[in-house]
N, CA, C and O atoms as a printed pandas DataFrame, in Angstrom:
     atom_number atom_name residue_name chain_id  residue_number  x_coord  y_coord  z_coord
0              1         N          MET        A               1  106.466   83.198  119.549
1              2        CA          MET        A               1  106.708   84.512  120.082
2              3         C          MET        A               1  105.996   84.708  121.406
3              4         O          MET        A               1  106.488   85.416  122.284
4              5         N          ALA        A               2  104.842   84.083  121.549
5              6        CA          ALA        A               2  104.086   84.248  122.786
6              7         C          ALA        A               2  104.864   83.704  123.983
7              8         O          ALA        A               2  104.782   84.251  125.082
8              9         N          VAL        A               3  105.618   82.629  123.769
9             10        CA          VAL        A               3  106.424   82.061  124.850
10            11         C          VAL        A               3  107.523   83.047  125.233
11            12         O          VAL        A               3  107.766   83.272  126.419
12            13         N          TYR        A               4  108.184   83.631  124.248
13            14        CA          TYR        A               4  109.218   84.625  124.532
14            15         C          TYR        A               4  108.636   85.829  125.257
15            16         O          TYR        A               4  109.265   86.383  126.158
16            17         N          TYR        A               5  107.429   86.231  124.860
17            18        CA          TYR        A               5  106.791   87.377  125.497
18            19         C          TYR        A               5  106.431   87.054  126.942
19            20         O          TYR        A               5  106.619   87.888  127.827
20            21         N          ALA        A               6  105.918   85.857  127.187
21            22        CA          ALA        A               6  105.566   85.455  128.554
22            23         C          ALA        A               6  106.804   85.391  129.447
23            24         O          ALA        A               6  106.728   85.667  130.644
24            25         N          GLU        A               7  107.923   85.031  128.868
25            26        CA          GLU        A               7  109.192   84.959  129.608
26            27         C          GLU        A               7  109.920   86.299  129.631
27            28         O          GLU        A               7  110.999   86.416  130.212
28            29         N          GLU        A               8  109.331   87.304  129.000
29            30        CA          GLU        A               8  109.919   88.644  128.877
30            31         C          GLU        A               8  111.295   88.604  128.202
31            32         O          GLU        A               8  112.199   89.362  128.553
32            33         N          ASP        A               9  111.426   87.713  127.238
33            34        CA          ASP        A               9  112.643   87.598  126.442
34            35         C          ASP        A               9  112.455   88.433  125.170
35            36         O          ASP        A               9  112.115   87.903  124.112
36            37         N          PHE        A              10  112.678   89.717  125.289
37            38        CA          PHE        A              10  112.410   90.625  124.182
38            39         C          PHE        A              10  113.429   90.490  123.053
39            40         O          PHE        A              10  113.121   90.787  121.898
40            41         N          GLN        A              11  114.629   90.049  123.380
41            42        CA          GLN        A              11  115.606   89.770  122.325
42            43         C          GLN        A              11  115.162   88.561  121.501
43            44         O          GLN        A              11  115.349   88.537  120.285
44            45         N          GLY        A              12  114.581   87.571  122.152
45            46        CA          GLY        A              12  114.049   86.406  121.445
46            47         C          GLY        A              12  112.896   86.801  120.530
47            48         O          GLY        A              12  112.786   86.298  119.412
48            49         N          ILE        A              13  112.041   87.698  121.005
49            50        CA          ILE        A              13  110.928   88.186  120.186
50            51         C          ILE        A              13  111.464   88.903  118.952
51            52         O          ILE        A              13  110.994   88.678  117.837
52            53         N          ASP        A              14  112.454   89.771  119.165
53            54        CA          ASP        A              14  113.046   90.496  118.024
54            55         C          ASP        A              14  113.672   89.541  117.026
55            56         O          ASP        A              14  113.520   89.712  115.816
56            57         N          TYR        A              15  114.379   88.532  117.529
57            58        CA          TYR        A              15  115.029   87.562  116.652
58            59         C          TYR        A              15  114.002   86.794  115.823
59            60         O          TYR        A              15  114.144   86.685  114.605
60            61         N          VAL        A              16  112.973   86.264  116.473
61            62        CA          VAL        A              16  111.955   85.492  115.768
62            63         C          VAL        A              16  111.194   86.379  114.787
63            64         O          VAL        A              16  110.862   85.946  113.683
64            65         N          THR        A              17  110.921   87.609  115.185
65            66        CA          THR        A              17  110.211   88.544  114.299
66            67         C          THR        A              17  111.029   88.838  113.047
67            68         O          THR        A              17  110.492   88.842  111.939
68            69         N          LYS        A              18  112.321   89.083  113.218
69            70        CA          LYS        A              18  113.178   89.381  112.058
70            71         C          LYS        A              18  113.285   88.185  111.121
71            72         O          LYS        A              18  113.209   88.340  109.903
72            73         N          ILE        A              19  113.460   87.003  111.679
73            74        CA          ILE        A              19  113.535   85.796  110.851
74            75         C          ILE        A              19  112.203   85.565  110.142
75            76         O          ILE        A              19  112.177   85.259  108.949
76            77         N          SER        A              20  111.108   85.709  110.870
77            78        CA          SER        A              20  109.781   85.510  110.279
78            79         C          SER        A              20  109.515   86.512  109.175
79            80         O          SER        A              20  108.942   86.161  108.143
80            81         N          LEU        A              21  109.921   87.752  109.376
81            82        CA          LEU        A              21  109.737   88.776  108.352
82            83         C          LEU        A              21  110.550   88.459  107.104
83            84         O          LEU        A              21  110.068   88.632  105.985
84            85         N          LYS        A              22  111.774   87.999  107.291
85            86        CA          LYS        A              22  112.597   87.619  106.135
86            87         C          LYS        A              22  111.966   86.464  105.365
87            88         O          LYS        A              22  111.932   86.476  104.135
88            89         N          ILE        A              23  111.471   85.476  106.088
89            90        CA          ILE        A              23  110.827   84.331  105.430
90            91         C          ILE        A              23  109.570   84.781  104.695
91            92         O          ILE        A              23  109.337   84.379  103.555
92            93         N          ALA        A              24  108.758   85.615  105.344
93            94        CA          ALA        A              24  107.527   86.105  104.718
94            95         C          ALA        A              24  107.847   86.918  103.470
95            96         O          ALA        A              24  107.169   86.785  102.450
96            97         N          LEU        A              25  108.876   87.760  103.544
97            98        CA          LEU        A              25  109.269   88.552  102.375
98            99         C          LEU        A              25  109.772   87.666  101.241
99           100         O          LEU        A              25  109.436   87.890  100.078
100          101         N          LEU        A              26  110.569   86.672  101.577
101          102        CA          LEU        A              26  111.084   85.769  100.541
102          103         C          LEU        A              26  109.954   85.024   99.837
103          104         O          LEU        A              26  109.928   84.943   98.609
104          105         N          PHE        A              27  109.026   84.482  100.613
105          106        CA          PHE        A              27  107.910   83.766  100.005
106          107         C          PHE        A              27  107.002   84.713   99.224
107          108         O          PHE        A              27  106.518   84.366   98.147
108          109         N          GLY        A              28  106.771   85.899   99.762
109          110        CA          GLY        A              28  105.958   86.882   99.047
110          111         C          GLY        A              28  106.574   87.262   97.714
111          112         O          GLY        A              28  105.882   87.324   96.699
112          113         N          ILE        A              29  107.875   87.517   97.717
113          114        CA          ILE        A              29  108.581   87.863   96.480
114          115         C          ILE        A              29  108.573   86.678   95.512
115          116         O          ILE        A              29  108.347   86.844   94.314
116          117         N          PHE        A              30  108.825   85.474   96.051
117          118        CA          PHE        A              30  108.850   84.282   95.209
118          119         C          PHE        A              30  107.521   84.082   94.481
119          120         O          PHE        A              30  107.498   83.901   93.264
120          121         N          PHE        A              31  106.415   84.114   95.228
121          122        CA          PHE        A              31  105.116   83.857   94.604
122          123         C          PHE        A              31  104.678   85.004   93.701
123          124         O          PHE        A              31  103.988   84.779   92.706
124          125         N          THR        A              32  105.067   86.214   94.032
125          126        CA          THR        A              32  104.762   87.341   93.139
126          127         C          THR        A              32  105.476   87.145   91.810
127          128         O          THR        A              32  104.861   87.252   90.749
128          129         N          ILE        A              33  106.760   86.862   91.866
129          130        CA          ILE        A              33  107.524   86.658   90.631
130          131         C          ILE        A              33  107.009   85.438   89.877
131          132         O          ILE        A              33  106.871   85.479   88.654
132          133         N          LEU        A              34  106.726   84.360   90.589
133          134        CA          LEU        A              34  106.237   83.138   89.958
134          135         C          LEU        A              34  104.980   83.404   89.133
135          136         O          LEU        A              34  104.894   82.987   87.978
136          137         N          PHE        A              35  104.005   84.097   89.725
137          138        CA          PHE        A              35  102.744   84.288   89.028
138          139         C          PHE        A              35  102.756   85.450   88.049
139          140         O          PHE        A              35  101.907   85.510   87.160
140          141         N          VAL        A              36  103.697   86.372   88.191
141          142        CA          VAL        A              36  103.839   87.413   87.167
142          143         C          VAL        A              36  104.487   86.814   85.924
143          144         O          VAL        A              36  104.074   87.097   84.800
144          145         N          VAL        A              37  105.501   85.988   86.136
145          146        CA          VAL        A              37  106.233   85.409   85.019
146          147         C          VAL        A              37  105.504   84.199   84.420
147          148         O          VAL        A              37  105.493   84.020   83.202
148          149         N          PHE        A              38  104.902   83.377   85.271
149          150        CA          PHE        A              38  104.236   82.158   84.808
150          151         C          PHE        A              38  102.766   82.118   85.241
151          152         O          PHE        A              38  102.388   81.233   86.008
152          153         N          PRO        A              39  101.944   83.035   84.782
153          154        CA          PRO        A              39  100.534   83.012   85.202
154          155         C          PRO        A              39   99.769   81.811   84.644
155          156         O          PRO        A              39   98.713   81.447   85.162
156          157         N          GLN        A              40  100.302   81.203   83.594
157          158        CA          GLN        A              40   99.624   80.056   83.007
158          159         C          GLN        A              40   99.616   78.856   83.950
159          160         O          GLN        A              40   98.865   77.905   83.729
160          161         N          SER        A              41  100.436   78.886   84.993
161          162        CA          SER        A              41  100.405   77.797   85.972
162          163         C          SER        A              41   99.041   77.719   86.655
163          164         O          SER        A              41   98.587   76.628   87.000
164          165         N          ILE        A              42   98.396   78.841   86.852
165          166        CA          ILE        A              42   97.047   78.850   87.422
166          167         C          ILE        A              42   96.064   78.211   86.447
167          168         O          ILE        A              42   95.151   77.494   86.857
168          169         N          LEU        A              43   96.253   78.473   85.168
169          170        CA          LEU        A              43   95.392   77.840   84.172
170          171         C          LEU        A              43   95.517   76.331   84.252
171          172         O          LEU        A              43   94.521   75.613   84.158
172          173         N          PHE        A              44   96.728   75.853   84.425
173          174        CA          PHE        A              44   96.964   74.414   84.529
174          175         C          PHE        A              44   96.340   73.840   85.795
175          176         O          PHE        A              44   95.699   72.790   85.750
176          177         N          ILE        A              45   96.523   74.522   86.922
177          178        CA          ILE        A              45   96.006   74.025   88.200
178          179         C          ILE        A              45   94.486   73.884   88.157
179          180         O          ILE        A              45   93.934   72.907   88.662
180          181         N          PHE        A              46   93.812   74.864   87.553
181          182        CA          PHE        A              46   92.354   74.858   87.524
182          183         C          PHE        A              46   91.781   74.340   86.201
183          184         O          PHE        A              46   90.581   74.463   85.953
184          185         N          SER        A              47   92.620   73.775   85.373
185          186        CA          SER        A              47   92.203   73.151   84.105
186          187         C          SER        A              47   91.365   74.082   83.226
187          188         O          SER        A              47   90.312   73.695   82.720
188          189         N          VAL        A              48   91.842   75.295   83.057
189          190        CA          VAL        A              48   91.144   76.260   82.204
190          191         C          VAL        A              48   91.559   76.003   80.760
191          192         O          VAL        A              48   92.747   76.003   80.435
192          193         N          THR        A              49   90.564   75.783   79.893
193          194        CA          THR        A              49   90.859   75.509   78.487
194          195         C          THR        A              49   90.081   76.416   77.534
195          196         O          THR        A              49   90.320   76.383   76.327
196          197         N          ASP        A              50   89.173   77.209   78.044
197          198        CA          ASP        A              50   88.362   78.084   77.196
198          199         C          ASP        A              50   89.244   79.201   76.632
199          200         O          ASP        A              50   89.751   80.017   77.402
200          201         N          PRO        A              51   89.442   79.260   75.312
201          202        CA          PRO        A              51   90.343   80.258   74.734
202          203         C          PRO        A              51   89.876   81.698   74.946
203          204         O          PRO        A              51   90.692   82.619   74.888
204          205         N          LEU        A              52   88.598   81.907   75.188
205          206        CA          LEU        A              52   88.112   83.263   75.447
206          207         C          LEU        A              52   88.447   83.732   76.862
207          208         O          LEU        A              52   88.600   84.930   77.099
208          209         N          GLN        A              53   88.560   82.810   77.787
209          210        CA          GLN        A              53   88.833   83.151   79.178
210          211         C          GLN        A              53   90.327   83.266   79.489
211          212         O          GLN        A              53   90.705   83.951   80.439
212          213         N          ILE        A              54   91.166   82.616   78.714
213          214        CA          ILE        A              54   92.600   82.562   79.018
214          215         C          ILE        A              54   93.241   83.944   79.112
215          216         O          ILE        A              54   93.937   84.190   80.098
216          217         N          PRO        A              55   93.061   84.869   78.159
217          218        CA          PRO        A              55   93.714   86.179   78.306
218          219         C          PRO        A              55   93.202   86.971   79.513
219          220         O          PRO        A              55   93.965   87.700   80.148
220          221         N          ILE        A              56   91.930   86.830   79.824
221          222        CA          ILE        A              56   91.360   87.540   80.978
222          223         C          ILE        A              56   91.972   87.004   82.270
223          224         O          ILE        A              56   92.344   87.771   83.158
224          225         N          ILE        A              57   92.070   85.691   82.363
225          226        CA          ILE        A              57   92.610   85.073   83.572
226          227         C          ILE        A              57   94.101   85.380   83.719
227          228         O          ILE        A              57   94.563   85.666   84.823
228          229         N          LEU        A              58   94.853   85.325   82.632
229          230        CA          LEU        A              58   96.285   85.636   82.704
230          231         C          LEU        A              58   96.506   87.056   83.193
231          232         O          LEU        A              58   97.385   87.299   84.020
232          233         N          ASN        A              59   95.720   87.994   82.691
233          234        CA          ASN        A              59   95.823   89.386   83.122
234          235         C          ASN        A              59   95.470   89.522   84.601
235          236         O          ASN        A              59   96.164   90.213   85.347
236          237         N          ALA        A              60   94.393   88.866   85.020
237          238        CA          ALA        A              60   93.968   88.938   86.417
238          239         C          ALA        A              60   95.018   88.342   87.350
239          240         O          ALA        A              60   95.290   88.899   88.414
240          241         N          VAL        A              61   95.604   87.224   86.962
241          242        CA          VAL        A              61   96.626   86.579   87.799
242          243         C          VAL        A              61   97.843   87.479   87.936
243          244         O          VAL        A              61   98.381   87.627   89.034
244          245         N          ARG        A              62   98.281   88.076   86.850
245          246        CA          ARG        A              62   99.444   88.974   86.912
246          247         C          ARG        A              62   99.183   90.163   87.829
247          248         O          ARG        A              62  100.036   90.525   88.640
248          249         N          ILE        A              63   98.019   90.763   87.702
249          250        CA          ILE        A              63   97.700   91.924   88.537
250          251         C          ILE        A              63   97.541   91.508   89.994
251          252         O          ILE        A              63   98.101   92.143   90.888
252          253         N          PHE        A              64   96.775   90.437   90.237
253          254        CA          PHE        A              64   96.504   90.000   91.604
254          255         C          PHE        A              64   97.767   89.527   92.317
255          256         O          PHE        A              64   97.886   89.697   93.530
256          257         N          SER        A              65   98.704   88.940   91.591
257          258        CA          SER        A              65   99.912   88.401   92.222
258          259         C          SER        A              65  100.764   89.490   92.879
259          260         O          SER        A              65  101.601   89.191   93.731
260          261         N          LEU        A              66  100.560   90.729   92.494
261          262        CA          LEU        A              66  101.312   91.816   93.107
262          263         C          LEU        A              66  100.956   92.009   94.582
263          264         O          LEU        A              66  101.696   92.664   95.317
264          265         N          CYS        A              67   99.844   91.450   95.012
265          266        CA          CYS        A              67   99.440   91.628   96.409
266          267         C          CYS        A              67  100.071   90.599   97.346
267          268         O          CYS        A              67   99.947   90.744   98.562
268          269         N          PHE        A              68  100.738   89.576   96.837
269          270        CA          PHE        A              68  101.285   88.525   97.700
270          271         C          PHE        A              68  102.321   89.041   98.682
271          272         O          PHE        A              68  102.358   88.599   99.830
272          273         N          LEU        A              69  103.152   89.958   98.254
273          274        CA          LEU        A              69  104.189   90.487   99.147
274          275         C          LEU        A              69  103.550   91.225  100.322
275          276         O          LEU        A              69  103.913   90.995  101.476
276          277         N          GLY        A              70  102.607   92.104  100.029
277          278        CA          GLY        A              70  101.926   92.823  101.105
278          279         C          GLY        A              70  101.118   91.896  101.992
279          280         O          GLY        A              70  101.063   92.072  103.209
280          281         N          TYR        A              71  100.489   90.906  101.370
281          282        CA          TYR        A              71   99.685   89.958  102.140
282          283         C          TYR        A              71  100.551   89.161  103.114
283          284         O          TYR        A              71  100.131   88.894  104.240
284          285         N          SER        A              72  101.742   88.785  102.694
285          286        CA          SER        A              72  102.613   88.014  103.581
286          287         C          SER        A              72  103.005   88.834  104.812
287          288         O          SER        A              72  103.092   88.295  105.915
288          289         N          ILE        A              73  103.240   90.120  104.625
289          290        CA          ILE        A              73  103.581   90.988  105.761
290          291         C          ILE        A              73  102.369   91.168  106.665
291          292         O          ILE        A              73  102.488   91.084  107.887
292          293         N          SER        A              74  101.222   91.412  106.082
293          294        CA          SER        A              74   99.998   91.595  106.870
294          295         C          SER        A              74   99.666   90.341  107.673
295          296         O          SER        A              74   99.312   90.424  108.849
296          297         N          LEU        A              75   99.782   89.194  107.037
297          298        CA          LEU        A              75   99.485   87.942  107.717
298          299         C          LEU        A              75  100.445   87.706  108.876
299          300         O          LEU        A              75  100.036   87.244  109.941
300          301         N          LEU        A              76  101.703   88.019  108.674
301          302        CA          LEU        A              76  102.680   87.885  109.749
302          303         C          LEU        A              76  102.266   88.736  110.947
303          304         O          LEU        A              76  102.313   88.266  112.084
304          305         N          TYR        A              77  101.866   89.967  110.707
305          306        CA          TYR        A              77  101.496   90.853  111.804
306          307         C          TYR        A              77  100.156   90.489  112.437
307          308         O          TYR        A              77   99.925   90.795  113.607
308          309         N          ILE        A              78   99.282   89.847  111.690
309          310        CA          ILE        A              78   98.032   89.377  112.288
310          311         C          ILE        A              78   98.334   88.312  113.347
311          312         O          ILE        A              78   97.617   88.212  114.343
312          313         N          PHE        A              79   99.385   87.518  113.142
313          314        CA          PHE        A              79   99.777   86.507  114.129
314          315         C          PHE        A              79  100.745   87.058  115.170
315          316         O          PHE        A              79  100.753   86.599  116.312
316          317         N          TYR        A              80  101.553   88.028  114.789
317          318        CA          TYR        A              80  102.519   88.627  115.717
318          319         C          TYR        A              80  101.812   89.433  116.805
319          320         O          TYR        A              80  102.144   89.313  117.985
320          321         N          ALA        A              81  100.845   90.246  116.411
321          322        CA          ALA        A              81  100.215   91.181  117.340
322          323         C          ALA        A              81   99.601   90.488  118.568
323          324         O          ALA        A              81   99.870   90.919  119.690
324          325         N          PRO        A              82   98.791   89.439  118.404
325          326        CA          PRO        A              82   98.236   88.816  119.618
326          327         C          PRO        A              82   99.291   88.134  120.489
327          328         O          PRO        A              82   99.123   88.022  121.703
328          329         N          SER        A              83  100.374   87.680  119.865
329          330        CA          SER        A              83  101.401   86.999  120.660
330          331         C          SER        A              83  102.134   87.956  121.591
331          332         O          SER        A              83  102.726   87.523  122.579
332          333         N          VAL        A              84  102.100   89.254  121.286
333          334        CA          VAL        A              84  102.694   90.257  122.173
334          335         C          VAL        A              84  101.617   91.138  122.792
335          336         O          VAL        A              84  101.877   92.262  123.222
336          337         N          GLU        A              85  100.405   90.602  122.826
337          338        CA          GLU        A              85   99.246   91.220  123.470
338          339         C          GLU        A              85   98.808   92.545  122.863
339          340         O          GLU        A              85   98.356   93.440  123.577
340          341         N          TYR        A              86   98.944   92.670  121.533
341          342        CA          TYR        A              86   98.368   93.799  120.800
342          343         C          TYR        A              86   97.111   93.300  120.096
343          344         O          TYR        A              86   97.047   93.247  118.868
344          345         N          TYR        A              87   96.132   92.942  120.884
345          346        CA          TYR        A              87   94.923   92.331  120.333
346          347         C          TYR        A              87   94.167   93.289  119.412
347          348         O          TYR        A              87   93.648   92.887  118.371
348          349         N          LYS        A              88   94.113   94.532  119.803
349          350        CA          LYS        A              88   93.396   95.517  118.983
350          351         C          LYS        A              88   94.074   95.687  117.629
351          352         O          LYS        A              88   93.396   95.826  116.611
352          353         N          LEU        A              89   95.405   95.678  117.607
353          354        CA          LEU        A              89   96.128   95.807  116.342
354          355         C          LEU        A              89   95.793   94.652  115.405
355          356         O          LEU        A              89   95.558   94.872  114.217
356          357         N          ALA        A              90   95.768   93.447  115.912
357          358        CA          ALA        A              90   95.433   92.285  115.080
358          359         C          ALA        A              90   94.029   92.416  114.514
359          360         O          ALA        A              90   93.802   92.127  113.339
360          361         N          ASN        A              91   93.091   92.850  115.338
361          362        CA          ASN        A              91   91.719   93.026  114.867
362          363         C          ASN        A              91   91.612   94.137  113.840
363          364         O          ASN        A              91   90.901   93.997  112.845
364          365         N          ILE        A              92   92.310   95.238  114.069
365          366        CA          ILE        A              92   92.276   96.355  113.122
366          367         C          ILE        A              92   92.868   95.940  111.781
367          368         O          ILE        A              92   92.311   96.257  110.730
368          369         N          ILE        A              93   93.986   95.236  111.815
369          370        CA          ILE        A              93   94.614   94.780  110.567
370          371         C          ILE        A              93   93.661   93.856  109.812
371          372         O          ILE        A              93   93.475   94.005  108.604
372          373         N          ALA        A              94   93.064   92.914  110.513
373          374        CA          ALA        A              94   92.152   91.972  109.852
374          375         C          ALA        A              94   90.948   92.694  109.259
375          376         O          ALA        A              94   90.542   92.394  108.136
376          377         N          ILE        A              95   90.377   93.630  109.987
377          378        CA          ILE        A              95   89.206   94.355  109.481
378          379         C          ILE        A              95   89.582   95.261  108.319
379          380         O          ILE        A              95   88.849   95.350  107.334
380          381         N          LEU        A              96   90.729   95.938  108.431
381          382        CA          LEU        A              96   91.187   96.792  107.321
382          383         C          LEU        A              96   91.441   95.966  106.068
383          384         O          LEU        A              96   90.977   96.307  104.980
384          385         N          GLU        A              97   92.180   94.880  106.235
385          386        CA          GLU        A              97   92.621   94.092  105.088
386          387         C          GLU        A              97   91.501   93.268  104.451
387          388         O          GLU        A              97   91.496   93.055  103.239
388          389         N          ASP        A              98   90.574   92.817  105.255
389          390        CA          ASP        A              98   89.566   91.897  104.742
390          391         C          ASP        A              98   88.194   92.515  104.530
391          392         O          ASP        A              98   87.328   91.882  103.925
392          393         N          LEU        A              99   87.971   93.729  105.009
393          394        CA          LEU        A              99   86.636   94.304  104.893
394          395         C          LEU        A              99   86.657   95.735  104.371
395          396         O          LEU        A              99   86.140   96.007  103.288
396          397         N          ILE        A             100   87.235   96.624  105.111
397          398        CA          ILE        A             100   87.115   98.054  104.803
398          399         C          ILE        A             100   87.847   98.437  103.518
399          400         O          ILE        A             100   87.229   98.940  102.580
400          401         N          LEU        A             101   89.147   98.203  103.472
401          402        CA          LEU        A             101   89.927   98.637  102.305
402          403         C          LEU        A             101   89.532   97.930  101.007
403          404         O          LEU        A             101   89.428   98.597   99.978
404          405         N          PRO        A             102   89.305   96.607  101.003
405          406        CA          PRO        A             102   88.915   95.988   99.731
406          407         C          PRO        A             102   87.611   96.537   99.158
407          408         O          PRO        A             102   87.485   96.718   97.947
408          409         N          ILE        A             103   86.652   96.799  100.028
409          410        CA          ILE        A             103   85.374   97.322   99.547
410          411         C          ILE        A             103   85.543   98.726   98.967
411          412         O          ILE        A             103   85.038   99.035   97.888
412          413         N          ILE        A             104   86.256   99.555   99.701
413          414        CA          ILE        A             104   86.462  100.930   99.230
414          415         C          ILE        A             104   87.232  100.941   97.913
415          416         O          ILE        A             104   86.809  101.570   96.943
416          417         N          PHE        A             105   88.366  100.238   97.886
417          418        CA          PHE        A             105   89.200  100.273   96.681
418          419         C          PHE        A             105   88.561   99.551   95.498
419          420         O          PHE        A             105   88.691  100.003   94.360
420          421         N          ALA        A             106   87.884   98.451   95.744
421          422        CA          ALA        A             106   87.219   97.748   94.635
422          423         C          ALA        A             106   86.139   98.627   94.023
423          424         O          ALA        A             106   85.974   98.653   92.803
424          425         N          TYR        A             107   85.415   99.334   94.849
425          426        CA          TYR        A             107   84.382  100.232   94.331
426          427         C          TYR        A             107   85.007  101.370   93.522
427          428         O          TYR        A             107   84.577  101.654   92.404
428          429         N          LEU        A             108   86.022  102.017   94.094
429          430        CA          LEU        A             108   86.658  103.153   93.403
430          431         C          LEU        A             108   87.369  102.727   92.124
431          432         O          LEU        A             108   87.129  103.293   91.057
432          433         N          PHE        A             109   88.232  101.745   92.229
433          434        CA          PHE        A             109   89.013  101.342   91.058
434          435         C          PHE        A             109   88.169  100.603   90.032
435          436         O          PHE        A             109   88.414  100.698   88.829
436          437         N          GLY        A             110   87.173   99.866   90.513
437          438        CA          GLY        A             110   86.254   99.214   89.585
438          439         C          GLY        A             110   85.475  100.232   88.769
439          440         O          GLY        A             110   85.180  100.001   87.596
440          441         N          TYR        A             111   85.148  101.333   89.375
441          442        CA          TYR        A             111   84.429  102.396   88.674
442          443         C          TYR        A             111   85.291  102.986   87.555
443          444         O          TYR        A             111   84.808  103.238   86.452
444          445         N          PHE        A             112   86.570  103.200   87.857
445          446        CA          PHE        A             112   87.454  103.848   86.878
446          447         C          PHE        A             112   88.043  102.875   85.861
447          448         O          PHE        A             112   88.168  103.219   84.686
448          449         N          TRP        A             113   88.409  101.656   86.295
449          450        CA          TRP        A             113   89.119  100.734   85.412
450          451         C          TRP        A             113   88.405   99.408   85.193
451          452         O          TRP        A             113   89.011   98.460   84.695
452          453         N          SER        A             114   87.161   99.325   85.546
453          454        CA          SER        A             114   86.351   98.134   85.323
454          455         C          SER        A             114   86.956   96.923   86.049
455          456         O          SER        A             114   87.362   97.037   87.205
456          457         N          VAL        A             115   87.017   95.785   85.388
457          458        CA          VAL        A             115   87.466   94.550   86.034
458          459         C          VAL        A             115   88.930   94.644   86.471
459          460         O          VAL        A             115   89.279   94.164   87.549
460          461         N          ASP        A             116   89.780   95.246   85.663
461          462        CA          ASP        A             116   91.188   95.395   86.055
462          463         C          ASP        A             116   91.307   96.209   87.334
463          464         O          ASP        A             116   92.180   95.942   88.159
464          465         N          GLY        A             117   90.445   97.190   87.506
465          466        CA          GLY        A             117   90.456   98.000   88.720
466          467         C          GLY        A             117   90.150   97.189   89.963
467          468         O          GLY        A             117   90.692   97.452   91.037
468          469         N          ILE        A             118   89.285   96.209   89.817
469          470        CA          ILE        A             118   88.971   95.350   90.968
470          471         C          ILE        A             118   90.200   94.536   91.351
471          472         O          ILE        A             118   90.504   94.399   92.536
472          473         N          TRP        A             119   90.911   93.996   90.367
473          474        CA          TRP        A             119   92.130   93.240   90.672
474          475         C          TRP        A             119   93.208   94.141   91.258
475          476         O          TRP        A             119   93.923   93.737   92.175
476          477         N          ILE        A             120   93.327   95.340   90.745
477          478        CA          ILE        A             120   94.301   96.304   91.277
478          479         C          ILE        A             120   93.976   96.657   92.723
479          480         O          ILE        A             120   94.878   96.897   93.526
480          481         N          SER        A             121   92.692   96.688   93.052
481          482        CA          SER        A             121   92.282   97.071   94.406
482          483         C          SER        A             121   92.847   96.127   95.465
483          484         O          SER        A             121   93.094   96.559   96.591
484          485         N          PHE        A             122   93.056   94.865   95.140
485          486        CA          PHE        A             122   93.628   93.937   96.119
486          487         C          PHE        A             122   95.070   94.322   96.453
487          488         O          PHE        A             122   95.475   94.270   97.614
488          489         N          SER        A             123   95.837   94.704   95.445
489          490        CA          SER        A             123   97.218   95.119   95.700
490          491         C          SER        A             123   97.267   96.424   96.482
491          492         O          SER        A             123   98.084   96.578   97.390
492          493         N          ILE        A             124   96.398   97.355   96.134
493          494        CA          ILE        A             124   96.355   98.628   96.848
494          495         C          ILE        A             124   95.899   98.409   98.289
495          496         O          ILE        A             124   96.362   99.099   99.197
496          497         N          THR        A             125   95.004   97.461   98.500
497          498        CA          THR        A             125   94.574   97.112   99.862
498          499         C          THR        A             125   95.763   96.649  100.689
499          500         O          THR        A             125   95.914   97.048  101.844
500          501         N          GLU        A             126   96.598   95.816  100.109
501          502        CA          GLU        A             126   97.775   95.330  100.840
502          503         C          GLU        A             126   98.764   96.451  101.123
503          504         O          GLU        A             126   99.360   96.504  102.198
504          505         N          VAL        A             127   98.937   97.345  100.156
505          506        CA          VAL        A             127   99.815   98.501  100.377
506          507         C          VAL        A             127   99.278   99.342  101.528
507          508         O          VAL        A             127  100.034   99.767  102.402
508          509         N          GLY        A             128   97.971   99.579  101.524
509          510        CA          GLY        A             128   97.355  100.360  102.593
510          511         C          GLY        A             128   97.497   99.695  103.953
511          512         O          GLY        A             128   97.740  100.370  104.954
512          513         N          THR        A             129   97.347   98.386  103.995
513          514        CA          THR        A             129   97.478   97.656  105.259
514          515         C          THR        A             129   98.911   97.695  105.766
515          516         O          THR        A             129   99.143   97.929  106.952
516          517         N          VAL        A             130   99.874   97.470  104.880
517          518        CA          VAL        A             130  101.285   97.526  105.283
518          519         C          VAL        A             130  101.650   98.944  105.714
519          520         O          VAL        A             130  102.414   99.117  106.664
520          521         N          LEU        A             131  101.131   99.938  105.049
521          522        CA          LEU        A             131  101.371  101.329  105.447
522          523         C          LEU        A             131  100.806  101.587  106.846
523          524         O          LEU        A             131  101.451  102.240  107.666
524          525         N          PHE        A             132   99.609  101.078  107.118
525          526        CA          PHE        A             132   99.029  101.214  108.452
526          527         C          PHE        A             132   99.925  100.557  109.502
527          528         O          PHE        A             132  100.181  101.144  110.553
528          529         N          ILE        A             133  100.403   99.341  109.221
529          530        CA          ILE        A             133  101.276   98.633  110.160
530          531         C          ILE        A             133  102.551   99.441  110.400
531          532         O          ILE        A             133  102.997   99.572  111.540
532          533         N          TYR        A             134  103.132   99.977  109.345
533          534        CA          TYR        A             134  104.346  100.772  109.444
534          535         C          TYR        A             134  104.115  102.009  110.311
535          536         O          TYR        A             134  104.919  102.310  111.194
536          537         N          ILE        A             135  103.036  102.711  110.065
537          538        CA          ILE        A             135  102.706  103.913  110.845
538          539         C          ILE        A             135  102.466  103.535  112.316
539          540         O          ILE        A             135  102.922  104.233  113.222
540          541         N          PHE        A             136  101.758  102.439  112.541
541          542        CA          PHE        A             136  101.509  101.983  113.904
542          543         C          PHE        A             136  102.826  101.682  114.621
543          544         O          PHE        A             136  103.006  102.057  115.780
544          545         N          LYS        A             137  103.744  101.006  113.931
545          546        CA          LYS        A             137  105.029  100.657  114.553
546          547         C          LYS        A             137  105.856  101.905  114.860
547          548         O          LYS        A             137  106.566  101.943  115.865
548          549         N          ILE        A             138  105.769  102.926  114.003
549          550        CA          ILE        A             138  106.506  104.172  114.256
550          551         C          ILE        A             138  105.940  104.880  115.484
551          552         O          ILE        A             138  106.689  105.383  116.322
552          553         N          CYS        A             139  104.623  104.912  115.581
553          554        CA          CYS        A             139  103.973  105.620  116.690
554          555         C          CYS        A             139  104.046  104.850  117.993
555          556         O          CYS        A             139  103.783  105.416  119.054
556          557         N          LEU        A             140  104.392  103.585  117.944
557          558        CA          LEU        A             140  104.418  102.740  119.147
558          559         C          LEU        A             140  105.607  102.991  119.962
559          560         O          LEU        A             140  105.782  102.364  121.007
């Protein structure tokens, strides 16, 4: 995208952005469905065999997997923004997604729902980040 931007080919930027967004959405949906339906695949990957830990991990994987769709969109925009010289937007997204929102939501939801609340906070963080990106794009 940076090459298209340097050449002022804004149609090329739009085309690459739309294709990239479709790919990010497809992969986000795929991995969300994969880990919601088959969370035991994580148990296999990490060789978890403790019968006391299995239900906790399966629950955590199902809840956490809901954030993949939002994460794919956020990650796309973290790379898109600097390529079109929106450096501040990339920094704001990274700070919101990786520092501010997770801490706030993990504290709040952890207080109300214990460990499940912490896992839920990751999905809510992604929703908040995507909402910020959406609002930014509308105001731009």
